[in-house]
N, C-alpha and C positions, 0 to 999 in steps of 0.2 A: 929402392931401386925400380926404375920404370921399365916396363916390358911392353913390346909392340903387339904382340900376338895373344897375350895372356893378362887377365885383370887379377890382382891380388888384393883381398880385403881381409883385415884381421879385426874380429870383434869377439869378446867374451871368450879368448883363448881358442877361437875357432879360426882357421885360415880357409876362406873361400877362394878357390882357384878356379877361374872362369876362361875357357878356351874362347877367344874373342876374334873369330874371323866369320862372322854370320853370313857375309857375302858368299862365302866358300862352304857353307854349312859347317863351319869350324873344323874343315879338314886340316890334317897336320902335314907339316913339312920339316925339313931340317932345322929351321929356325923355331918353330913351336917345339919341337923336342928339346932343342938346346936351351930354350927359355924355361920349359918345365924342370929339366935338370937343375938349372940355376936356382929356381925357386925352392925345390925340395932340399936342396944343399942349404940354401939360405935359412930355411925354416927348422932344420933338424936340431940345431942347438939353440933355438930361440925358446926361452923358457916361458914366453908369453903365449906360446901356441901348444895346444895339447892334441888337437884333431885336426885333419885336413879334410875338406869336401872339394870333389872335382865336379864341375858341371860345365855346361856350355852356354853360350850367349844366345838369347832368343828362345823361342818355343818350339823349334823345329828339329834341332839337332844338338846332341852331346858333342860328338865327333863323327863325321860321316865317312871317316877313312882317311887315307893318306891322299894328298893332293896329286891327282892323276897326271896334270900337267907338268909337275915336277918329275913324277916317276918316269914319264916317257922320255926325259932327257938323260937318264942315268945309263952309264955304262955298266956291265955286269960287276966290275969291282966297285964302282960307286954304290951299286944297289946293295952289295954285301955290306959295305961300310955303314949305309943306312940302316940296315937290319941290325948290325951290331950295336950302333949307337942307340937305337930305339930299345933293344933288349937290355942294355946296361941301365937305362934310365927306368923302364918298367920293373927290372929286378930291384932297383933301389926302392922302389914304391911298394913292392911284395914284401920286402925285408925291412921296411921302415919301423923304427921303433915307436912311432906315433901312429894310432889308427888312421887309415885313409878310406873315406867313404865316396863312392861314385854316386852321384845323383844325376841318373841318365834321363835327360829331359827330351828326348827324341831319338833321332838316328844314332845308333852306336854299331857302325859297320866298319868292317876291316880293322884298321888300327884302332878306331874308337871302341870296338868290342874288346881288342886286346888291352887297351888302357883300362877298361872296366874290370877286366879279368885279373889285372894285377893288384886291384884295390881289395881291401880287406872285406869290406861290406858294399852290396850293390843294391841301390834303390832305383825304381824305375817309375817314370810317369806313365799314365795309362795310354799314352800315344807313342811310347818308346818302340823302336824296332831294332832288333839285334841280328847280326849275321856276318859271316865270313865269305864274302863274294869275290875273292881273288881269283878262283879259277875261271870267272867270267871274263878275266883279263889275261888268261894264261899264266897266272902266277899262283903261289901258295902264301899263306899268311906268313909275314916276315917279322912280326914282332911279338913272337910267343904264342900265337894262336894254335899252332899245332901241338904245343906242349901244355898250355894252361887249360885249354878248353876241355880237353878229356879228363883232366884232373877234377874239373868243376862239375861237368854234366855227365861224365862217363864216355868210355871210348866209343861206343855205338852211335850215340847221339853226335859226338863230335865228328865222326866220319861222316854221318848224314849232313850236318850243316857245312862242313868244309867241302865235301865232294859234290854236293849239289849247288853250292854257292847261293842258297836260297835265305830269305829272311824270316824271322819269327816275331810275333808280337809280344807285348809285355806279359800277357797272361800265360803264354806258352812258355816264355822264359822263366816266369815263376814256377810253373808246373815242373820244369826240368831241373830247377834249382840253379839256374843261371843268376837269378836275382833273388833277394831276400824278401822284397816287398814292392807292391804295385799301389801307387796312391795317385790321386788326380793331379794333372799338371800343375794346377793353382796351389796345391798343398805341398809339392816336392820339396822345395826348399825349406820351409818351415819344419816339415817332417825331418829332413836331414839334420837341421839345427837341433831339434829336440833330441835326436838320437845321439848327436855329438855331446850335448850337455849331459846326458844319462852317462856316457862314457867318462866324461871329465870329472864326475863325481867318484869315480873309482880310483884305486892307486896307480898312479903313473908308472911306478916301478913294476907292478904286477902286470898291468897292460902290455908293457914292453916286453916282458919276459914271456908272457902267454904268446904274443905274437910270434916270437923266436921259436917256441916249444911247437906251435901249431904247424909253422912252416917246415919244421924238421920232418914232419909226416911226409912232405913232398919230396924230400931229398934222401931220406935214410930208410933202410929196411926197418920193419916194425920193431924188432928186437933192439936195434941201435936207437931208434926214436923213443922208445920207453925208457931206455937208460939215461938218454938226453933229458927227457922230461924229468926224471927223478933228480938229476943234477940241478935243473933250473928250479925245481920245487924246493929243494935244499937251499938254493940261493935266496928264495923268497924269505925264508925264516931268519936271514940275516939283515933284513931290512927294517927301518923305522916305521915303514907303513904297515908291515905286518904286525908289528907290536901295537901300533895304534888302532889297526883294524879290529883285532881280536879284543882289545880292551874296550873299544867303543862298542862292540857288540855285547860283551858281557855288562857293560854299564848301561845298555839300552839307549844309545845316543848316536847321533850322526859322527862318523869319523872325520878326523881333520888331517887328511894325507899331505905329507910334505914332498912327496916324490923322492924319498931317500931311503 
């Protein structure tokens, strides 16, 4: 399927999803959000894809936020619908059974920061900038920023970023735990692919279950989360990948996972 605002390339079981509105610094609107949802729905059951990487076209911006010219035309009800649609799509990313890596190659502001927050792993180029500047427009984050940011960086830092509307650079994002790694702009895509290949060498079943278990920490009390983890741990023992993984370890060879 061809998309107008997003590029999709699949190679070596890695799907590279590129926000492609460089003239708008890859700012998102309803069309972009809808195409993103269609792509992740399309890839979910595609056995030829094991990891997704999200990035932006060009070297200036991952996603510079929502398209303000579109926001300015919304009625309050349309704004709520836009928020709900975005939240639905980003929740799908957060709960995706395949790992999703954000390769943040510049500005990740507003909705761009929120898209990155929904991904499982965040990598940043050394020129990346992060922020939730919505208060500068008389708004609040509308695609999960008020919820996910505090879970990632802590409530105090989330208050600071959201209430001041200021930006932080890649090194500060690394220091507060917003990103996992900072690399030179020229190395970002290759680094993301190498990380994806490392993950692809593991059991797809275990990876999917691990994502489910980690996400339970965000939604359940600790006691419930621990019980849920135990149930999922039990589930792993019923898989062929577990048998192969332990057998390969004992035989001192590389495992041949089948995703079953």
